[in-house]
C-alpha positions in Angstrom: 94.6 96.5 118.8 97.1 93.8 117.7 98.4 92.4 121.0 101.6 91.0 119.4 103.0 94.5 119.4 103.6 96.8 122.3 102.7 100.0 120.4 100.1 100.9 117.8 100.9 100.9 114.2 99.6 103.5 111.8 99.9 102.6 108.1 99.6 105.4 105.5 99.0 104.7 101.8 100.2 107.6 99.8 103.2 109.9 100.4 102.0 113.3 99.3 100.0 116.1 101.0 97.2 114.3 102.9 99.1 111.2 103.7 102.3 112.7 105.0 100.5 115.6 106.7 98.6 113.0 108.6 101.7 111.0 109.5 103.6 114.2 110.6 100.7 115.5 112.7 100.3 112.0 114.4 104.0 112.0 115.1 103.8 115.4 116.7 101.1 114.1 119.1 102.6 110.6 119.7 106.2 109.7 120.0 107.9 106.6 118.4 107.5 104.7 121.7 103.7 105.1 121.4 103.0 104.9 117.7 104.9 103.2 114.9 104.2 104.9 111.5 104.7 103.1 108.2 104.1 105.0 104.9 104.0 103.5 101.4 104.6 105.6 98.3 104.8 104.1 94.8 106.6 107.1 93.3 110.0 108.7 93.9 108.9 111.8 95.8 106.9 112.9 99.0 105.2 116.0 100.2 105.4 118.0 96.9 103.3 120.6 95.2 101.5 119.1 92.3 100.0 122.5 91.7 103.4 123.8 90.9 104.2 121.3 88.1 103.0 123.5 85.2 105.3 126.3 86.5 108.2 123.9 86.6 107.4 122.6 83.1 107.1 126.2 81.9 110.4 127.3 83.5 109.1 129.7 86.1 110.3 127.2 88.7 113.8 126.1 87.6 114.5 123.2 90.0 112.2 120.3 90.6 113.3 120.1 94.2 111.8 123.5 94.9 108.4 121.9 94.7 109.3 119.4 97.5 108.1 120.6 100.9 109.7 117.7 102.8 112.0 115.1 101.5 111.8 111.3 102.3 115.0 111.8 104.5 113.3 114.5 106.5 110.3 112.2 107.2 112.5 109.3 108.1 114.4 111.6 110.5 111.1 112.0 112.4 110.8 108.2 112.9 108.4 107.6 110.0 109.2 104.4 108.2 108.7 105.7 104.7 109.0 103.1 101.9 109.3 104.6 98.4 108.7 102.8 95.2 106.3 100.5 97.1 102.8 100.1 95.9 99.9 98.9 98.0 98.0 96.3 96.0 95.4 95.2 98.5 93.6 96.4 101.6 92.2 93.7 103.9 89.9 95.5 106.4 88.8 92.3 108.2 92.4 91.3 108.8 93.6 94.9 109.4 96.5 94.5 107.0 97.7 95.7 103.6 99.7 94.0 100.9 102.5 95.9 99.2 104.7 95.3 96.2 108.2 96.6 95.7 108.0 98.3 92.3 111.6 97.5 91.4 111.9 93.8 92.5 108.2 92.8 92.5 108.5 91.3 96.0 105.3 91.4 98.0 104.5 91.3 101.7 101.7 92.0 104.1 101.8 94.7 106.8 99.3 94.8 109.7 97.9 98.0 111.0 95.9 99.2 114.0 95.0 102.4 112.1 95.0 103.0 108.4 95.1 106.2 106.3 94.2 106.0 102.7 95.6 109.0 100.7 95.9 107.5 97.2 95.1 110.8 95.5 93.7 111.1 92.0 94.7 110.0 88.5 94.5 111.9 85.2 91.6 110.9 83.1 92.8 109.1 80.0 90.2 108.9 77.2 89.2 105.4 76.1 90.4 105.8 72.5 93.1 104.5 70.1 96.5 106.0 70.8 95.7 107.3 74.3 98.6 105.4 75.8 101.1 106.1 73.0 104.6 107.5 73.7 104.4 111.2 73.9 100.9 111.4 75.5 101.1 112.6 79.1 98.9 113.1 82.0 100.3 115.5 84.7 99.4 114.7 88.3 102.6 113.7 90.1 106.3 114.8 90.0 107.1 111.6 88.2 104.5 112.6 85.5 106.1 116.1 85.3 109.6 114.6 84.9 108.3 112.2 82.2 106.8 115.1 80.3 110.0 117.2 80.5 112.0 114.2 79.3 109.7 114.0 76.2 110.0 117.8 75.6 113.7 117.6 75.7 113.9 114.5 73.6 111.7 115.5 70.7 112.7 117.7 67.8 109.2 118.8 66.9 107.7 121.9 68.4 103.9 121.1 68.1 101.9 120.5 71.2 98.2 119.6 71.6 96.6 120.0 75.0 93.3 118.0 75.3 91.0 119.7 77.7 90.8 123.3 79.0 90.3 123.1 82.7 92.9 124.4 85.2 95.6 121.9 84.3 94.9 122.2 80.5 95.1 126.0 80.6 98.2 126.2 82.8 100.0 123.5 80.7 99.1 125.4 77.5 100.8 128.5 78.9 103.8 126.4 80.1 104.3 124.9 76.6 104.0 128.4 75.0 106.7 129.5 77.4 108.9 126.7 76.2 108.6 127.8 72.6 106.0 125.3 71.4 103.2 125.9 68.9 100.2 125.1 71.1 96.6 124.0 70.2 94.0 123.4 72.9 91.2 121.0 72.0 88.2 121.6 74.3 84.9 119.7 74.4 83.1 122.7 76.0 81.9 125.9 74.4 84.6 127.9 76.3 87.7 127.1 78.3 87.5 126.8 82.1 84.3 124.9 82.6 84.5 125.8 86.3 83.3 129.2 85.1 80.1 130.1 83.4 80.6 130.3 79.6 80.3 134.2 79.5 83.2 134.4 81.9 85.1 131.6 80.1 85.0 133.7 77.0 87.3 136.2 78.7 89.8 133.4 79.3 89.4 132.3 75.6 90.4 135.8 74.4 93.4 135.9 76.7 94.6 132.5 75.5 94.4 133.5 71.9 96.3 136.7 72.8 99.1 134.6 74.2 99.3 132.8 70.8 97.4 129.6 71.8 95.0 128.2 69.2 91.7 127.4 70.9 89.4 124.8 69.4 86.1 124.6 71.3 83.1 122.3 70.9 85.5 119.6 69.7 85.6 115.9 70.8 88.9 114.0 70.4 88.2 110.7 68.8 91.7 109.2 68.5 95.4 109.9 68.7 97.5 108.9 65.7 100.9 107.4 66.0 103.9 107.1 63.7 106.0 104.1 62.8 108.1 104.6 65.9 105.0 104.3 68.1 105.1 107.9 69.1 102.3 110.4 68.8 101.9 112.3 65.5 98.4 113.8 65.5 95.2 114.3 67.5 92.0 113.7 65.6 88.5 115.2 66.3 85.2 114.6 64.5 86.2 116.7 61.5 89.9 117.8 61.9 93.4 116.5 62.5 96.0 118.4 64.5 99.6 117.5 64.1 101.4 116.9 67.4 104.8 116.0 68.7 103.6 115.9 72.3 100.1 115.6 73.8 99.1 116.7 77.3 95.9 115.5 78.8 94.2 118.2 80.7 90.7 116.6 80.9 90.7 116.4 84.7 91.2 113.7 87.3 89.3 111.0 89.0 89.7 109.7 92.6 92.2 106.9 92.8 90.0 104.5 94.7 90.4 101.1 93.0 92.0 99.7 96.2 89.2 101.1 98.4 86.5 99.8 96.0 88.1 96.3 96.0 88.1 96.3 99.8 84.4 97.2 99.9 84.8 100.7 101.3 82.0 103.2 100.7 82.3 105.4 97.6 80.2 108.4 96.6 78.6 109.4 93.3 81.9 110.8 92.0 83.9 107.7 92.9 85.6 109.2 95.9 85.7 107.7 99.4 83.0 108.8 101.8 84.1 110.0 105.2 82.5 111.6 108.3 83.6 115.1 109.5 86.6 113.6 111.3 87.7 112.1 107.9 87.1 108.6 109.2 85.8 106.3 106.4 82.1 105.7 107.0 81.4 102.5 108.8 85.1 101.8 109.6 86.4 102.8 113.0 90.1 102.4 112.3 90.3 103.7 108.7 90.7 107.4 107.7 91.0 109.0 104.2 91.8 112.4 102.8 93.0 114.4 99.8 92.1 113.9 96.2 90.6 110.4 96.8 87.7 111.6 98.9 84.5 113.4 98.4 83.7 116.4 100.5 80.6 118.3 101.6 79.8 121.4 99.5 78.6 124.0 102.1 76.6 125.9 99.5 74.7 123.2 97.7 74.7 120.7 100.6 75.8 117.9 98.3 79.0 115.8 98.1 81.6 116.9 95.6 85.0 115.8 94.4 87.3 118.8 94.7 91.0 117.8 94.2 93.1 120.6 95.7 96.2 120.7 97.7 94.7 123.2 100.2 92.0 120.7 101.2 94.5 117.7 101.2 96.7 119.4 103.7 93.8 120.3 105.9 92.5 116.7 105.7 95.9 115.4 106.7 96.0 117.7 109.8 92.5 116.6 110.8 93.3 112.9 110.4 96.7 113.1 112.1 95.1 114.9 115.1 92.4 112.2 115.5 94.8 109.4 115.0 97.1 111.0 117.5 94.5 111.1 120.2 93.2 114.6 119.7 89.9 115.8 118.1 89.4 117.7 114.8 86.9 118.0 112.1 86.7 119.1 108.5 83.4 120.9 107.9 83.4 121.1 104.1 84.3 123.5 101.2 82.8 126.3 99.2 84.7 125.4 96.0 87.3 128.2 95.8 90.0 128.1 93.1 92.3 130.5 91.4 94.5 130.3 88.3 96.0 132.4 85.6 96.8 132.7 81.9 99.8 135.0 81.4 98.8 138.1 83.5 95.0 137.3 83.4 93.8 136.1 86.8 90.9 133.7 87.0 89.0 132.9 90.2 85.8 131.3 91.3 84.0 130.2 94.5 80.6 128.7 95.2 78.1 127.7 92.5 78.0 128.4 88.8 74.6 128.9 87.1 74.3 125.2 86.1 75.3 124.1 89.6 72.4 126.2 91.1 70.0 124.8 88.5 71.1 121.3 89.2 70.3 121.5 92.9 67.0 123.3 92.4 68.0 126.8 93.5 66.4 129.9 92.0 68.8 132.8 91.7 69.6 136.2 90.4 72.8 136.8 88.5 74.7 140.0 87.9 77.9 141.0 86.2 79.8 144.2 86.7 82.9 145.8 85.3 85.3 147.6 87.6 89.0 148.3 88.2 91.6 146.8 90.5 92.6 150.3 91.8 91.0 153.7 91.9 90.5 154.7 88.3 92.8 157.7 88.5 95.7 155.7 90.1 98.4 154.4 87.7 98.1 150.9 86.3 94.5 150.4 87.3 93.4 147.4 85.3 89.9 146.2 84.3 88.1 143.4 86.3 84.9 141.5 85.6 82.9 140.1 88.6 79.9 137.8 88.3 77.8 137.1 91.3 74.9 134.7 92.0 72.4 135.3 94.8 69.5 133.2 95.9 66.1 134.4 94.8 64.2 136.3 97.5 66.6 135.4 100.4 69.6 137.1 98.8 72.0 134.4 100.2 75.3 134.6 98.3 75.6 131.5 96.0 78.7 132.1 94.0 81.3 134.5 92.6 83.5 134.4 89.5 86.3 137.0 88.8 88.4 137.5 85.8 90.9 140.4 85.6 94.5 141.5 85.8 96.8 142.0 88.8 94.9 142.1 92.1 91.8 140.4 90.7 92.3 136.7 91.7 92.7 136.9 95.5 89.6 139.1 95.8 87.6 135.9 95.5 88.7 135.2 99.2 86.2 137.9 100.3 83.4 135.9 98.7 84.7 132.6 100.0 84.5 133.9 103.6 81.0 135.4 102.9 79.9 132.0 101.5 81.3 130.1 104.5 79.5 132.5 106.8 76.2 132.1 104.9 76.0 135.9 104.3 73.5 137.6 102.1 74.5 140.0 99.3 72.8 142.8 101.3 75.0 142.0 104.3 78.1 142.0 102.1 77.5 145.6 101.0 78.4 146.7 104.6 81.7 144.8 104.8 84.5 147.0 106.1 87.2 146.2 103.6 90.6 147.9 103.3 90.7 150.9 101.0 93.4 153.1 99.5 93.7 154.2 95.9 96.6 151.9 95.1 94.6 148.8 96.2 91.0 149.4 95.4 88.3 151.9 94.2 86.2 153.3 97.1 83.7 150.5 96.4 85.6 147.3 96.0 84.6 145.4 92.8 83.2 142.5 94.9 81.0 145.0 96.8 79.9 146.7 93.6 78.6 143.3 92.5 77.0 142.7 95.9 75.2 146.1 95.7 73.9 145.3 92.2 72.8 141.8 93.3 71.1 143.1 96.4 69.1 145.6 94.3 68.1 142.8 91.9 67.0 140.5 94.8 64.9 143.4 96.3 63.3 143.9 92.9 62.4 140.2 92.7 60.5 140.0 96.0 
């Protein structure tokens, strides 16, 4: 501890979910007289829902401030010295200090720490090609990004939008742009949208997107973005086609924002994220913690490290970090890879491993797909649902579930997420005592129908 100060200083880099959850939890456990907290955030906002940005852009959420869970003023009222528009440019672990630059003035200064939290998040992937940084080309990761996109949408007279990539952000942004009256084309490198699903399930998403009026272009690689005389985007070019565009949204995915950590010699994993132990302490560094989209986490199903950028995990990381920094004890055991999304009224959910994930880690498996309904078939408004389930060969251990359907489909994935976390077999799942009434489910819930079919297939393989 730095003996020139009478209290410990916690420095937090990053003012969103993980960083400010850590700061807030540490403050709950230790008062201002015991712990000084300084937080740096290079943007204009703190503690906001990045997951809500597509719904704000699309008009479902009308006010940007609705996405903010806690304002800078609220954090400061809790004796957290929050410094907005201040970017940390260097971490010095040996000297236990960070260098920060005021974005507006350019002034730089060093701040010492006793404990450090790195919560720098992730950055949208920008393809290395001509025109990728042109005016009108947007990544969407922060509220500042969302505001910049809205400014472009309101300032352009054209109504043609191209979304590059068809993952969660790409699909959600395509729907948001349709809702704003744009003519939308999605250019996707994969064979089907939603590469987090197996292609047979992604096909269902493809059909729903086309039904919404979105033009899907699969198996296409963007090679460059053309600009006009004003420097603004005018078209997206693939190997063999050109798609006119007044605005381009990059939905290719994100990478951990770990340039600072790498320059400081901190340990990174195969996906470029920081490596931590179960307490979220950076490996090999007693006084540095990290959480959120900049870390890699343990996949409880495959046993390998993964980069899974989700707000749910980031908030949990922050709680764990803040508890440990504040003198308590907490751990983060890992994830099973659960995610949900939607296209119009089509709900899309997955947890655990896809077929290619299982192949990659050397697991033999049985796969089944079933068709069912969200309610008893005779009950009004019962809608179709497709469930795909993977079970380990011979053992029957559940490996993964994918669900595509209408109302009531998406959150059913939580049944599978709990079963995965508990290490259940598909045979054990068939006996789960789930809630039943005709307005909510058939007598056999669709997830259990898939489990029965998978269990039978496993028994036949022994």
